[in-house]
PDB file with one MODEL, atoms N, CA, C and O in Angstrom:
MODEL        1
ATOM      1  N   MET A   1      48.657 -53.649 -17.475  1.00  0.00           N
ATOM      2  CA  MET A   1      47.445 -53.225 -18.231  1.00  0.00           C
ATOM      3  C   MET A   1      46.297 -52.625 -16.445  1.00  0.00           C
ATOM      4  O   MET A   1      46.788 -52.587 -15.317  1.00  0.00           O
ATOM      5  N   GLU A   2      45.192 -52.356 -16.703  1.00  0.00           N
ATOM      6  CA  GLU A   2      44.642 -51.737 -15.464  1.00  0.00           C
ATOM      7  C   GLU A   2      43.531 -52.278 -15.882  1.00  0.00           C
ATOM      8  O   GLU A   2      43.096 -52.186 -17.030  1.00  0.00           O
ATOM      9  N   THR A   3      42.852 -53.065 -14.657  1.00  0.00           N
ATOM     10  CA  THR A   3      41.755 -53.288 -14.741  1.00  0.00           C
ATOM     11  C   THR A   3      40.335 -52.645 -14.419  1.00  0.00           C
ATOM     12  O   THR A   3      40.324 -51.887 -13.449  1.00  0.00           O
ATOM     13  N   MET A   4      39.351 -52.804 -14.973  1.00  0.00           N
ATOM     14  CA  MET A   4      37.870 -52.184 -14.718  1.00  0.00           C
ATOM     15  C   MET A   4      37.410 -52.517 -13.308  1.00  0.00           C
ATOM     16  O   MET A   4      36.996 -53.624 -12.964  1.00  0.00           O
ATOM     17  N   GLN A   5      37.551 -51.190 -12.339  1.00  0.00           N
ATOM     18  CA  GLN A   5      37.175 -51.401 -10.957  1.00  0.00           C
ATOM     19  C   GLN A   5      35.939 -50.289 -11.043  1.00  0.00           C
ATOM     20  O   GLN A   5      35.948 -49.154 -11.520  1.00  0.00           O
ATOM     21  N   ASP A   6      34.824 -51.079 -10.373  1.00  0.00           N
ATOM     22  CA  ASP A   6      33.803 -50.763  -9.636  1.00  0.00           C
ATOM     23  C   ASP A   6      34.083 -49.554  -8.948  1.00  0.00           C
ATOM     24  O   ASP A   6      35.037 -49.539  -8.170  1.00  0.00           O
ATOM     25  N   LYS A   7      33.012 -47.981  -9.213  1.00  0.00           N
ATOM     26  CA  LYS A   7      33.877 -47.259  -8.407  1.00  0.00           C
ATOM     27  C   LYS A   7      31.884 -47.026  -8.311  1.00  0.00           C
ATOM     28  O   LYS A   7      31.080 -47.886  -8.669  1.00  0.00           O
ATOM     29  N   TYR A   8      31.568 -45.815  -7.806  1.00  0.00           N
ATOM     30  CA  TYR A   8      30.166 -45.267  -7.468  1.00  0.00           C
ATOM     31  C   TYR A   8      29.813 -44.085  -7.697  1.00  0.00           C
ATOM     32  O   TYR A   8      30.681 -43.227  -7.536  1.00  0.00           O
ATOM     33  N   PHE A   9      28.534 -43.678  -8.112  1.00  0.00           N
ATOM     34  CA  PHE A   9      28.516 -43.077  -8.718  1.00  0.00           C
ATOM     35  C   PHE A   9      27.048 -42.174  -8.360  1.00  0.00           C
ATOM     36  O   PHE A   9      26.101 -42.951  -8.234  1.00  0.00           O
ATOM     37  N   VAL A  10      26.737 -40.997  -8.207  1.00  0.00           N
ATOM     38  CA  VAL A  10      25.333 -40.446  -8.267  1.00  0.00           C
ATOM     39  C   VAL A  10      24.710 -39.934  -9.066  1.00  0.00           C
ATOM     40  O   VAL A  10      24.993 -38.869  -9.615  1.00  0.00           O
ATOM     41  N   ALA A  11      23.544 -40.762  -9.306  1.00  0.00           N
ATOM     42  CA  ALA A  11      22.508 -40.641 -10.463  1.00  0.00           C
ATOM     43  C   ALA A  11      21.569 -40.020  -9.762  1.00  0.00           C
ATOM     44  O   ALA A  11      21.211 -40.452  -8.666  1.00  0.00           O
ATOM     45  N   LYS A  12      20.969 -38.740 -10.408  1.00  0.00           N
ATOM     46  CA  LYS A  12      19.643 -37.786  -9.890  1.00  0.00           C
ATOM     47  C   LYS A  12      18.672 -38.494 -10.723  1.00  0.00           C
ATOM     48  O   LYS A  12      19.180 -39.169 -11.618  1.00  0.00           O
ATOM     49  N   VAL A  13      17.470 -38.502 -10.646  1.00  0.00           N
ATOM     50  CA  VAL A  13      16.279 -39.199 -11.362  1.00  0.00           C
ATOM     51  C   VAL A  13      15.076 -37.966 -11.061  1.00  0.00           C
ATOM     52  O   VAL A  13      14.450 -37.480 -10.120  1.00  0.00           O
ATOM     53  N   GLN A  14      15.179 -37.873 -12.087  1.00  0.00           N
ATOM     54  CA  GLN A  14      13.565 -37.169 -12.135  1.00  0.00           C
ATOM     55  C   GLN A  14      12.447 -37.427 -12.335  1.00  0.00           C
ATOM     56  O   GLN A  14      12.428 -37.811 -13.504  1.00  0.00           O
ATOM     57  N   TYR A  15      11.007 -37.487 -11.759  1.00  0.00           N
ATOM     58  CA  TYR A  15       9.823 -38.022 -12.372  1.00  0.00           C
ATOM     59  C   TYR A  15       8.461 -37.075 -12.186  1.00  0.00           C
ATOM     60  O   TYR A  15       8.092 -36.892 -11.026  1.00  0.00           O
ATOM     61  N   ASP A  16       7.815 -36.559 -13.095  1.00  0.00           N
ATOM     62  CA  ASP A  16       6.266 -36.021 -12.541  1.00  0.00           C
ATOM     63  C   ASP A  16       5.230 -37.064 -12.041  1.00  0.00           C
ATOM     64  O   ASP A  16       4.862 -38.072 -12.646  1.00  0.00           O
ATOM     65  N   LEU A  17       4.809 -36.603 -10.751  1.00  0.00           N
ATOM     66  CA  LEU A  17       3.908 -37.449 -10.123  1.00  0.00           C
ATOM     67  C   LEU A  17       2.789 -36.714  -9.329  1.00  0.00           C
ATOM     68  O   LEU A  17       3.041 -36.350  -8.181  1.00  0.00           O
ATOM     69  N   PRO A  18       1.547 -36.472  -9.884  1.00  0.00           N
ATOM     70  CA  PRO A  18       0.213 -36.210  -9.825  1.00  0.00           C
ATOM     71  C   PRO A  18       0.120 -36.226  -8.018  1.00  0.00           C
ATOM     72  O   PRO A  18       0.473 -37.149  -7.283  1.00  0.00           O
ATOM     73  N   ASP A  19      -0.520 -34.781  -7.586  1.00  0.00           N
ATOM     74  CA  ASP A  19      -0.808 -35.011  -6.020  1.00  0.00           C
ATOM     75  C   ASP A  19      -1.992 -35.579  -5.735  1.00  0.00           C
ATOM     76  O   ASP A  19      -2.970 -35.357  -6.448  1.00  0.00           O
ATOM     77  N   GLU A  20      -2.040 -36.224  -4.872  1.00  0.00           N
ATOM     78  CA  GLU A  20      -3.384 -36.954  -4.949  1.00  0.00           C
ATOM     79  C   GLU A  20      -4.710 -36.281  -4.215  1.00  0.00           C
ATOM     80  O   GLU A  20      -5.791 -36.843  -4.040  1.00  0.00           O
ATOM     81  N   ASN A  21      -4.374 -35.039  -3.862  1.00  0.00           N
ATOM     82  CA  ASN A  21      -5.315 -34.361  -3.196  1.00  0.00           C
ATOM     83  C   ASN A  21      -5.316 -33.362  -4.543  1.00  0.00           C
ATOM     84  O   ASN A  21      -6.408 -33.127  -5.062  1.00  0.00           O
ATOM     85  N   THR A  22      -4.508 -32.969  -4.922  1.00  0.00           N
ATOM     86  CA  THR A  22      -5.096 -31.423  -6.037  1.00  0.00           C
ATOM     87  C   THR A  22      -5.158 -31.968  -7.633  1.00  0.00           C
ATOM     88  O   THR A  22      -5.868 -31.456  -8.498  1.00  0.00           O
ATOM     89  N   GLY A  23      -4.087 -33.341  -7.869  1.00  0.00           N
ATOM     90  CA  GLY A  23      -4.011 -33.422  -9.169  1.00  0.00           C
ATOM     91  C   GLY A  23      -3.029 -33.102 -10.034  1.00  0.00           C
ATOM     92  O   GLY A  23      -2.635 -33.467 -11.142  1.00  0.00           O
ATOM     93  N   LYS A  24      -2.740 -32.286  -9.176  1.00  0.00           N
ATOM     94  CA  LYS A  24      -1.360 -30.934  -9.987  1.00  0.00           C
ATOM     95  C   LYS A  24      -0.194 -31.950  -9.935  1.00  0.00           C
ATOM     96  O   LYS A  24       0.006 -32.721  -8.997  1.00  0.00           O
ATOM     97  N   ILE A  25       0.511 -31.859 -11.001  1.00  0.00           N
ATOM     98  CA  ILE A  25       1.837 -32.477 -11.141  1.00  0.00           C
ATOM     99  C   ILE A  25       2.835 -31.756 -10.215  1.00  0.00           C
ATOM    100  O   ILE A  25       2.941 -30.547 -10.012  1.00  0.00           O
ATOM    101  N   LYS A  26       3.615 -32.888  -9.648  1.00  0.00           N
ATOM    102  CA  LYS A  26       4.721 -32.299  -8.641  1.00  0.00           C
ATOM    103  C   LYS A  26       6.378 -33.049  -9.183  1.00  0.00           C
ATOM    104  O   LYS A  26       6.639 -34.238  -9.368  1.00  0.00           O
ATOM    105  N   LYS A  27       7.036 -32.158  -9.288  1.00  0.00           N
ATOM    106  CA  LYS A  27       8.372 -32.724  -9.970  1.00  0.00           C
ATOM    107  C   LYS A  27       9.200 -33.543  -8.953  1.00  0.00           C
ATOM    108  O   LYS A  27      10.095 -32.904  -8.400  1.00  0.00           O
ATOM    109  N   ILE A  28       9.060 -34.867  -8.602  1.00  0.00           N
ATOM    110  CA  ILE A  28       9.849 -35.684  -7.616  1.00  0.00           C
ATOM    111  C   ILE A  28      11.599 -35.453  -8.234  1.00  0.00           C
ATOM    112  O   ILE A  28      12.051 -35.294  -9.367  1.00  0.00           O
ATOM    113  N   ARG A  29      12.056 -35.508  -7.255  1.00  0.00           N
ATOM    114  CA  ARG A  29      13.587 -35.688  -7.360  1.00  0.00           C
ATOM    115  C   ARG A  29      14.455 -36.442  -6.489  1.00  0.00           C
ATOM    116  O   ARG A  29      14.215 -36.501  -5.283  1.00  0.00           O
ATOM    117  N   GLU A  30      15.691 -37.166  -7.136  1.00  0.00           N
ATOM    118  CA  GLU A  30      15.795 -38.548  -6.083  1.00  0.00           C
ATOM    119  C   GLU A  30      17.274 -38.556  -6.444  1.00  0.00           C
ATOM    120  O   GLU A  30      17.651 -38.503  -7.615  1.00  0.00           O
ATOM    121  N   GLU A  31      17.945 -38.611  -5.598  1.00  0.00           N
ATOM    122  CA  GLU A  31      19.782 -39.277  -5.451  1.00  0.00           C
ATOM    123  C   GLU A  31      19.811 -40.997  -5.679  1.00  0.00           C
ATOM    124  O   GLU A  31      19.345 -41.642  -4.740  1.00  0.00           O
ATOM    125  N   LYS A  32      20.268 -41.680  -6.722  1.00  0.00           N
ATOM    126  CA  LYS A  32      20.682 -42.722  -6.060  1.00  0.00           C
ATOM    127  C   LYS A  32      22.462 -43.519  -6.264  1.00  0.00           C
ATOM    128  O   LYS A  32      23.210 -43.846  -7.185  1.00  0.00           O
ATOM    129  N   LEU A  33      22.452 -43.524  -5.222  1.00  0.00           N
ATOM    130  CA  LEU A  33      24.029 -44.157  -4.927  1.00  0.00           C
ATOM    131  C   LEU A  33      24.262 -45.548  -5.582  1.00  0.00           C
ATOM    132  O   LEU A  33      23.959 -46.536  -4.912  1.00  0.00           O
ATOM    133  N   VAL A  34      24.972 -45.779  -7.314  1.00  0.00           N
ATOM    134  CA  VAL A  34      24.741 -46.825  -7.830  1.00  0.00           C
ATOM    135  C   VAL A  34      26.132 -46.849  -7.567  1.00  0.00           C
ATOM    136  O   VAL A  34      26.777 -45.879  -7.168  1.00  0.00           O
ATOM    137  N   LYS A  35      26.770 -48.458  -7.899  1.00  0.00           N
ATOM    138  CA  LYS A  35      27.898 -49.141  -8.090  1.00  0.00           C
ATOM    139  C   LYS A  35      28.310 -50.041  -9.570  1.00  0.00           C
ATOM    140  O   LYS A  35      28.043 -51.214  -9.833  1.00  0.00           O
ATOM    141  N   GLY A  36      29.213 -48.800 -10.575  1.00  0.00           N
ATOM    142  CA  GLY A  36      29.464 -49.262 -11.543  1.00  0.00           C
ATOM    143  C   GLY A  36      30.790 -48.724 -11.923  1.00  0.00           C
ATOM    144  O   GLY A  36      31.453 -47.977 -11.203  1.00  0.00           O
ATOM    145  N   PHE A  37      31.299 -49.339 -13.630  1.00  0.00           N
ATOM    146  CA  PHE A  37      32.486 -49.120 -14.145  1.00  0.00           C
ATOM    147  C   PHE A  37      32.003 -47.717 -14.525  1.00  0.00           C
ATOM    148  O   PHE A  37      32.718 -46.855 -14.014  1.00  0.00           O
ATOM    149  N   SER A  38      31.244 -47.349 -15.089  1.00  0.00           N
ATOM    150  CA  SER A  38      31.213 -46.074 -16.154  1.00  0.00           C
ATOM    151  C   SER A  38      29.996 -45.510 -15.655  1.00  0.00           C
ATOM    152  O   SER A  38      29.449 -46.266 -14.853  1.00  0.00           O
ATOM    153  N   ILE A  39      29.172 -44.050 -15.934  1.00  0.00           N
ATOM    154  CA  ILE A  39      28.275 -43.764 -16.292  1.00  0.00           C
ATOM    155  C   ILE A  39      27.342 -44.602 -17.157  1.00  0.00           C
ATOM    156  O   ILE A  39      26.115 -44.624 -17.063  1.00  0.00           O
ATOM    157  N   THR A  40      28.180 -45.362 -18.105  1.00  0.00           N
ATOM    158  CA  THR A  40      26.626 -46.216 -19.192  1.00  0.00           C
ATOM    159  C   THR A  40      26.666 -46.766 -18.534  1.00  0.00           C
ATOM    160  O   THR A  40      25.446 -46.909 -18.458  1.00  0.00           O
ATOM    161  N   ASP A  41      27.170 -47.612 -17.486  1.00  0.00           N
ATOM    162  CA  ASP A  41      26.667 -48.563 -17.065  1.00  0.00           C
ATOM    163  C   ASP A  41      26.113 -47.935 -16.322  1.00  0.00           C
ATOM    164  O   ASP A  41      25.009 -47.928 -16.865  1.00  0.00           O
ATOM    165  N   VAL A  42      25.999 -47.350 -15.426  1.00  0.00           N
ATOM    166  CA  VAL A  42      25.553 -46.417 -14.106  1.00  0.00           C
ATOM    167  C   VAL A  42      23.848 -46.146 -14.886  1.00  0.00           C
ATOM    168  O   VAL A  42      22.772 -46.455 -14.374  1.00  0.00           O
ATOM    169  N   GLU A  43      24.036 -45.596 -16.016  1.00  0.00           N
ATOM    170  CA  GLU A  43      22.731 -45.008 -16.473  1.00  0.00           C
ATOM    171  C   GLU A  43      21.825 -46.382 -17.085  1.00  0.00           C
ATOM    172  O   GLU A  43      20.601 -46.265 -17.129  1.00  0.00           O
ATOM    173  N   SER A  44      22.552 -47.842 -17.610  1.00  0.00           N
ATOM    174  CA  SER A  44      21.778 -49.084 -17.976  1.00  0.00           C
ATOM    175  C   SER A  44      21.064 -49.173 -16.943  1.00  0.00           C
ATOM    176  O   SER A  44      19.860 -48.938 -17.047  1.00  0.00           O
ATOM    177  N   LYS A  45      21.793 -49.640 -15.321  1.00  0.00           N
ATOM    178  CA  LYS A  45      21.531 -49.899 -14.296  1.00  0.00           C
ATOM    179  C   LYS A  45      20.516 -49.352 -13.464  1.00  0.00           C
ATOM    180  O   LYS A  45      20.331 -50.038 -12.459  1.00  0.00           O
ATOM    181  N   VAL A  46      19.889 -48.469 -13.540  1.00  0.00           N
ATOM    182  CA  VAL A  46      18.948 -47.238 -13.094  1.00  0.00           C
ATOM    183  C   VAL A  46      17.997 -47.468 -13.979  1.00  0.00           C
ATOM    184  O   VAL A  46      16.874 -47.757 -13.565  1.00  0.00           O
ATOM    185  N   THR A  47      18.332 -47.365 -15.763  1.00  0.00           N
ATOM    186  CA  THR A  47      17.143 -48.341 -16.526  1.00  0.00           C
ATOM    187  C   THR A  47      16.220 -48.947 -16.311  1.00  0.00           C
ATOM    188  O   THR A  47      14.994 -48.841 -16.323  1.00  0.00           O
ATOM    189  N   ASN A  48      17.293 -49.919 -16.014  1.00  0.00           N
ATOM    190  CA  ASN A  48      16.677 -51.164 -15.429  1.00  0.00           C
ATOM    191  C   ASN A  48      15.591 -51.463 -14.326  1.00  0.00           C
ATOM    192  O   ASN A  48      14.746 -52.328 -14.091  1.00  0.00           O
ATOM    193  N   SER A  49      15.931 -50.614 -13.925  1.00  0.00           N
ATOM    194  CA  SER A  49      15.344 -50.239 -12.355  1.00  0.00           C
ATOM    195  C   SER A  49      13.980 -49.806 -12.203  1.00  0.00           C
ATOM    196  O   SER A  49      13.017 -50.245 -11.574  1.00  0.00           O
ATOM    197  N   PHE A  50      14.229 -48.536 -13.176  1.00  0.00           N
ATOM    198  CA  PHE A  50      12.597 -47.927 -13.504  1.00  0.00           C
ATOM    199  C   PHE A  50      12.093 -48.773 -14.664  1.00  0.00           C
ATOM    200  O   PHE A  50      10.941 -48.447 -14.948  1.00  0.00           O
ATOM    201  N   GLU A  51      12.545 -49.698 -15.389  1.00  0.00           N
ATOM    202  CA  GLU A  51      11.567 -50.490 -15.866  1.00  0.00           C
ATOM    203  C   GLU A  51      10.219 -50.469 -15.640  1.00  0.00           C
ATOM    204  O   GLU A  51       9.959 -50.908 -14.520  1.00  0.00           O
ATOM    205  N   GLY A  52       8.905 -50.003 -16.501  1.00  0.00           N
ATOM    206  CA  GLY A  52       7.555 -50.672 -15.785  1.00  0.00           C
ATOM    207  C   GLY A  52       7.272 -49.753 -15.244  1.00  0.00           C
ATOM    208  O   GLY A  52       6.102 -49.769 -14.862  1.00  0.00           O
ATOM    209  N   PHE A  53       8.010 -48.587 -14.923  1.00  0.00           N
ATOM    210  CA  PHE A  53       7.323 -47.693 -14.159  1.00  0.00           C
ATOM    211  C   PHE A  53       6.809 -46.817 -14.888  1.00  0.00           C
ATOM    212  O   PHE A  53       7.183 -46.472 -16.009  1.00  0.00           O
ATOM    213  N   THR A  54       5.223 -46.109 -13.780  1.00  0.00           N
ATOM    214  CA  THR A  54       3.969 -45.792 -14.686  1.00  0.00           C
ATOM    215  C   THR A  54       4.602 -44.096 -15.032  1.00  0.00           C
ATOM    216  O   THR A  54       3.893 -43.616 -15.917  1.00  0.00           O
ATOM    217  N   TYR A  55       5.318 -43.448 -14.744  1.00  0.00           N
ATOM    218  CA  TYR A  55       5.429 -41.937 -14.814  1.00  0.00           C
ATOM    219  C   TYR A  55       6.542 -41.579 -16.054  1.00  0.00           C
ATOM    220  O   TYR A  55       7.377 -42.346 -16.533  1.00  0.00           O
ATOM    221  N   ASP A  56       6.399 -40.824 -16.246  1.00  0.00           N
ATOM    222  CA  ASP A  56       7.433 -40.584 -17.106  1.00  0.00           C
ATOM    223  C   ASP A  56       8.937 -39.992 -15.947  1.00  0.00           C
ATOM    224  O   ASP A  56       8.885 -39.489 -14.825  1.00  0.00           O
ATOM    225  N   TRP A  57      10.031 -40.299 -16.739  1.00  0.00           N
ATOM    226  CA  TRP A  57      10.980 -40.084 -15.504  1.00  0.00           C
ATOM    227  C   TRP A  57      11.932 -40.008 -16.245  1.00  0.00           C
ATOM    228  O   TRP A  57      11.771 -40.366 -17.412  1.00  0.00           O
ATOM    229  N   ARG A  58      13.469 -39.426 -15.726  1.00  0.00           N
ATOM    230  CA  ARG A  58      14.299 -39.148 -16.289  1.00  0.00           C
ATOM    231  C   ARG A  58      16.044 -39.231 -15.751  1.00  0.00           C
ATOM    232  O   ARG A  58      16.108 -39.400 -14.534  1.00  0.00           O
ATOM    233  N   ILE A  59      16.860 -39.178 -16.161  1.00  0.00           N
ATOM    234  CA  ILE A  59      18.351 -38.934 -15.600  1.00  0.00           C
ATOM    235  C   ILE A  59      18.603 -37.545 -16.191  1.00  0.00           C
ATOM    236  O   ILE A  59      18.319 -37.271 -17.357  1.00  0.00           O
ATOM    237  N   THR A  60      19.224 -36.563 -15.209  1.00  0.00           N
ATOM    238  CA  THR A  60      19.375 -35.220 -14.766  1.00  0.00           C
ATOM    239  C   THR A  60      20.887 -35.059 -14.456  1.00  0.00           C
ATOM    240  O   THR A  60      21.600 -34.098 -14.744  1.00  0.00           O
ATOM    241  N   ALA A  61      21.212 -36.153 -13.834  1.00  0.00           N
ATOM    242  CA  ALA A  61      22.671 -36.064 -14.082  1.00  0.00           C
ATOM    243  C   ALA A  61      23.180 -37.220 -13.545  1.00  0.00           C
ATOM    244  O   ALA A  61      22.492 -37.995 -12.881  1.00  0.00           O
ATOM    245  N   CYS A  62      24.679 -37.432 -13.862  1.00  0.00           N
ATOM    246  CA  CYS A  62      25.146 -38.563 -13.636  1.00  0.00           C
ATOM    247  C   CYS A  62      26.920 -38.133 -13.210  1.00  0.00           C
ATOM    248  O   CYS A  62      27.770 -37.848 -14.054  1.00  0.00           O
ATOM    249  N   VAL A  63      27.113 -38.178 -11.937  1.00  0.00           N
ATOM    250  CA  VAL A  63      28.520 -37.802 -11.426  1.00  0.00           C
ATOM    251  C   VAL A  63      29.352 -39.077 -10.504  1.00  0.00           C
ATOM    252  O   VAL A  63      28.985 -39.867  -9.633  1.00  0.00           O
ATOM    253  N   GLU A  64      30.388 -38.857 -11.064  1.00  0.00           N
ATOM    254  CA  GLU A  64      31.346 -40.150  -9.911  1.00  0.00           C
ATOM    255  C   GLU A  64      31.217 -39.829  -8.100  1.00  0.00           C
ATOM    256  O   GLU A  64      31.265 -38.650  -7.750  1.00  0.00           O
ATOM    257  N   SER A  65      31.074 -40.803  -7.142  1.00  0.00           N
ATOM    258  CA  SER A  65      31.133 -39.863  -6.420  1.00  0.00           C
ATOM    259  C   SER A  65      32.086 -40.017  -5.670  1.00  0.00           C
ATOM    260  O   SER A  65      32.731 -41.050  -5.854  1.00  0.00           O
ATOM    261  N   LYS A  66      32.607 -38.945  -4.398  1.00  0.00           N
ATOM    262  CA  LYS A  66      33.842 -39.517  -4.003  1.00  0.00           C
ATOM    263  C   LYS A  66      34.285 -40.409  -2.670  1.00  0.00           C
ATOM    264  O   LYS A  66      35.224 -40.642  -1.908  1.00  0.00           O
ATOM    265  N   ILE A  67      32.615 -40.799  -3.028  1.00  0.00           N
ATOM    266  CA  ILE A  67      32.607 -41.921  -1.955  1.00  0.00           C
ATOM    267  C   ILE A  67      33.397 -43.497  -2.421  1.00  0.00           C
ATOM    268  O   ILE A  67      33.095 -44.391  -3.211  1.00  0.00           O
ATOM    269  N   ASP A  68      34.594 -43.252  -1.423  1.00  0.00           N
ATOM    270  CA  ASP A  68      35.491 -44.374  -2.305  1.00  0.00           C
ATOM    271  C   ASP A  68      35.367 -46.208  -1.707  1.00  0.00           C
ATOM    272  O   ASP A  68      35.506 -47.259  -2.333  1.00  0.00           O
ATOM    273  N   GLU A  69      35.101 -45.977  -0.483  1.00  0.00           N
ATOM    274  CA  GLU A  69      34.693 -47.495   0.078  1.00  0.00           C
ATOM    275  C   GLU A  69      33.510 -47.804   0.806  1.00  0.00           C
ATOM    276  O   GLU A  69      33.000 -46.776   1.252  1.00  0.00           O
ATOM    277  N   VAL A  70      33.036 -48.593   1.022  1.00  0.00           N
ATOM    278  CA  VAL A  70      31.706 -49.016   1.396  1.00  0.00           C
ATOM    279  C   VAL A  70      31.999 -50.312   1.796  1.00  0.00           C
ATOM    280  O   VAL A  70      32.300 -51.377   1.258  1.00  0.00           O
ATOM    281  N   PHE A  71      31.701 -49.620   3.585  1.00  0.00           N
ATOM    282  CA  PHE A  71      31.419 -51.225   4.632  1.00  0.00           C
ATOM    283  C   PHE A  71      30.042 -51.855   4.773  1.00  0.00           C
ATOM    284  O   PHE A  71      28.968 -51.336   5.076  1.00  0.00           O
ATOM    285  N   GLU A  72      30.413 -53.337   4.418  1.00  0.00           N
ATOM    286  CA  GLU A  72      28.768 -53.863   4.646  1.00  0.00           C
ATOM    287  C   GLU A  72      29.057 -54.703   6.092  1.00  0.00           C
ATOM    288  O   GLU A  72      28.133 -55.278   6.667  1.00  0.00           O
TER     289      GLU A  72
ENDMDL
END
């Protein structure tokens, strides 16, 4: 029986942020490297990390990373 093994995923997040000078809305795109065992697990972790975030945000993509090991 195969055990659940953590993998690394790249979660792409986008949010709208008003420009301080002009007031126009800027779309900010970020990539987060997240350790998890499934896309659902990663989406949950990202959602928890953005809890209380003031601006509208969304996960635009979540794919398994080609990174197979991280040295600390």
